[in-house]
N, C-alpha and C positions, 0 to 999 in steps of 0.2 A: 555790706558788707566788705573787711577790710582786704584789700588786697594783697600780694605775697608777693613777699620781695627777693626780686633775682639778678643776675647778671643779666646783658644785653651782648652778650658775646656771639660773635660768629655771625650774624644777621644775612650782613652778604653770601657767603658762599653757598645759602640753604636754596639759591633760587630753582633751582635742580635736581636735589638731594634724589638721591633713590631708596626706595622703602623697599624691606625686607617683606612687608607681613599686611593681613588688611582683616576689617573685623564686614561679615558677609554681608552687612544692610547697609554694608560703609559702598561697598566696591561699583555697584551699578550710575551714581553719583556723579560719582568723583576721582580722576585719577590718584592710584595712593602710590604711581614713582616718578610723581614729580609734586612741589612745593610751591607755592607761589607766595610772594609777602609784598602784603598793600599797607602801604603811610597813608594815613587821608586824617581823617575827622568826623567821628559819630554823629549822625544825624539821623538813626531813629533806632528803640531797643525794644524788640515784641519776644516778650517773654509768655509763650503759652507753650503746648500742647499739637499736635507730636512734635513739633520742635520750635525752639526760638530761633529768632533771624536777627544780628546785626546791619547792619548799612551806615558803609563806609564812603561816605565823597573821597573823591582823589581825580586824581589829572592820569591824563594816557602820556605815552610816548611826545603828542604834541603840543602837550600843554590844555589841550582841551577837557575840562570836568563832566567825571564820571562820577556812577557810585555802584559798586562793587556789595553787596547781598554775602552774607557767608551765616552758613546755618550751624543753629548750635540746638545739644540737645534739648527736651521737650521741658516747661516748667517745670515740673515735679520733680526730674531729674534732676533737674539744676539743685531745686531748693533744696534735695538731701544733701546735698552737698553745702547747703550753706548760703546758695548764693539769691537775690533778691533784685527787684527794678532797679541798686542804687550798682549792680555789677559794672553796668555801664552806662555815662554819664554824657546827653547829647551834649554835643556844644566840645569835649576834650578831644585831644589828640591820639591816635592810636596808630601800632605798628601789631599789623596779623600778619603771621606765617603759620599758610595754613594748603586745604587741598585741593587745584582746583577744579570746578564743577567739566563736567566731562559734555553739557548743552552750553551755557552760557558762559561765555567772555570772560563774566562779569559776577561770576559766581563762586563759592570755596565753600570749604567745610575748614568752620576753625579750630585753630590749629594749640597757638598758644598765642595769646595775646600783652604787647607789651606797653606799658601807658607811660606818660611823660613823668610821674615822680619817680620813676627806675621798679615799680612792681611790675606784676605780668600778673595771669591768669592762663593755666592750663588745661583746654577738656581733652586736646587727644595729643598723646608722643609725636612728635615730626621723625620720630628717630624708629620708631617701630609700629606707629598709629593704632593704637591702641587707645581704648580712649579711657579716660580715669573714671573714675566711679567713687559713692559716697561710703564712710566706713561701719560697716551694720553694727549699731548695740545688741547685739543678742543676747538674748536672756539667756541665761547660765545652764545649766544640767550639770547634776549626776550622774556619772554613770551604773546604771540599776534601779536610777528610781524612773517613775514614769510619767510619760506624757502621752496627750492621745494626738489625736488628726488639728481638732479644732483649736482654731485661734489664728492670730498675725501669721503670716511666711513671705518671706524676699530672697531673692537672689543676690546675692552681694557679688559684686563685679559679675566679672566673668566663668564664676566658680560654678561646680559641682553637672556642668554637661558632662552626661555618659554618655559613651560611642553609642551608634545609630548608626544601623543596619537596614540594606533593602530596596534601598538607589540605588545598586549596580544592576538589577534583575527588570528595569526599567523596559515594558516591551513596547512593539512599533506605533501603537497606540498613543501611549503616552509620551513615543518622541516627538511625535507628531506635535499635538499636546505644547510642550515644550518650546518644540520651536518655535511656533508662532507667539509666544507668551512675551509680552513687554513689558520688563521686570519694573519699570517704573509706571508707563501710562495698567498696567492691567493693576499693579497690587492696589488691593483693598485698603490698607491705611492710609492712600492719599483720597481717600473717599470716607476714613475715618473708622476703619473696618476692623474689626479682629480678621485676624488672616484663618486663626484654627487653634484648637484645646490642644497640641503641643506647643505650638507658638506662644500662647498665652503663659503658658508658664513661665518662658524663661528670658525675659525681660530685663534686664540689671535696673536694680533701683527702682523697682515699681511692685508694690505688695498687695497679695491676696490674704484677703480674707475666709476664713473657713467658719459656717456653725450650723447647726441644727435647730430647724422650727417647721417644729409637728412632724408631718410625714415629709417632710422634703433637710435635705441638704445644699443650705443654699454655699457656689463658689461666687464669691465678687472679686474680682482682678480690677486694681487701676488701670491697666492696659486697655482701653476705647473706653470702660464701664461695664464689662463683661460682668453681666450676671448668670451662673450657672445652676439650673434647680437641676439636685440629684432626684426623683423619684423612690423611694424605700418602698415604698406602701404597689408597687409593679412589679409585677412576675414575668413582663411584653410588655414591648412599645407597640403603642395603640395605631391602629391601620393608617390614619387621617393624618400624620406629623404632617405639618407644617413644613417646608424644608428650610433650617436656617445653618450659616456656618460655622453653627457652634453643636447645632444638633438638635437631638429627642435623648436624654442619659436618665437611666434607670441605675437601679443601685445595689447591693450588700455587704454583709459587712463577713470577711474570714477571719475568724477570730478579729485581730486589730489592725485587720488590714479593712479600708474602703476597695471596692470593686463597682467601677463606672464603665456601666456595657453605652455606649451612645451611636446613636443613627440616624436617619432623617434627615441625611448632611443635604445642602446645596451645593452643584461641583461647585469648583471655587481650587484655594491654593493651600494646600498642605504644607507646607514648609520653604521659606525664602532660606534656608540653612544649607550653604552649598548650592549645587546646581538648582535652580525652580525644582518642586516638587507638586504639581497639580491632581485632584484627585477630580474623581466622578460623583454623582448622588448617589452610585452602590458602595460606597465607602461605609466598613465601621472599627467601632475604635472600641477595644478594654484597656481604661487607665486601673493603676493600683493604684495606693496611698495608704503611706505606712511610715511608720516612726522609727531610725534608726536607735540601737539599742544603746552602741556605744556613746553619740551624739547627740543623742532628740532631735535631730534634724528631720526633715519630712521630703523622704523617698519616693518621686511620681515617676512611675515604670509606665510604659504602656506599648501595646501592638495593633497595630492598622492592618486592616488588611484594604486593598484595592486593586479590588480583583480585573479592571481593566487596563487601567494605566501598570502595574506590576504584578509580578510574577509572585514572586515573594511578600511576606510581609516586612513594613518598617516597624523597627525597634528604633528606642528610645529609656533613656530617661532623664531627668531632670532633680540636683539637690535642692532645699528650701532650705532658709534657718531661720529660726522662730526671731520676730525685733518686736521691742516696744515703739517700732513707728506707728502714728497712727494714720490709721486711711483717707486720700484725700480724692474728691470727684478727679477725673479725668480732663473733662470738657473740649475734647476733641474740637480743634478747628482744622476744616481740609482743606486742602489745598497746599504749594510750596511756588515761593516768589522767584524759585533755583529753575526749576523746572517747569 
């Protein structure tokens, strides 16, 4: 891939610049209010999901050799931006400006890399900590025409997220569970497990396929290779559900809207947006999937009832764009050399 040309101005002044804001999945691992500058040689480049890693050999203040490990987006997200194994080359010199890891003095989140030929590549802006995402090739839609929920959908960048309510109604039991939760060690994604249905609608640059097969609607999401089966020939959940983080789903159509009723969750994490929200095995969820008449985009809204940890329902929504991107396997590899 061609690396984008840019100027190399102002690197020395970046060492400890304040950052205004951050994305929710980033802050537990990295300090958004500090920057780190790393100069060295690329020794290894891992292009894997859920995160890639770049290893840079450098020296410390005493001149001793050290190796920094900088975290990158996953293989699928980088591929949607046109990146591949040629983005970084073992043996090339590089200067990386990024965000220091909270628990590892030699860990970082990659911000911008500056190459010896004068080009650069930005993954997360060092001005406002915003991730850089692919531009979606949205399939055109004429207002007044029809489109079904079936097809391939994607969240383009950080767009389309609606307001979420209910988080302020946390109970004493919910607060105690949240206080005992470690957002790094207890995060399901470190084990390559999807968090919850509502979180799986939201990852940027990861696609979702919806299709009908017999009496089921199958929702395949690239994020952690999740396949949800919505049983359209059931009026109630069976009594012997095997609990899981995605639960058991039954569905029905109300006009053109697919209504999905899900129960049978195992206790776990509902959302990593803002303060971590946990749930018990008593949680239930109703999702509604519909096409917006003016844009042809898929609107997913939900109401979550968690009677033990929250006194009010969780509500929220996510808008997805149609896409001609091909679905690919995620093939998550667990573990993180930074944490």
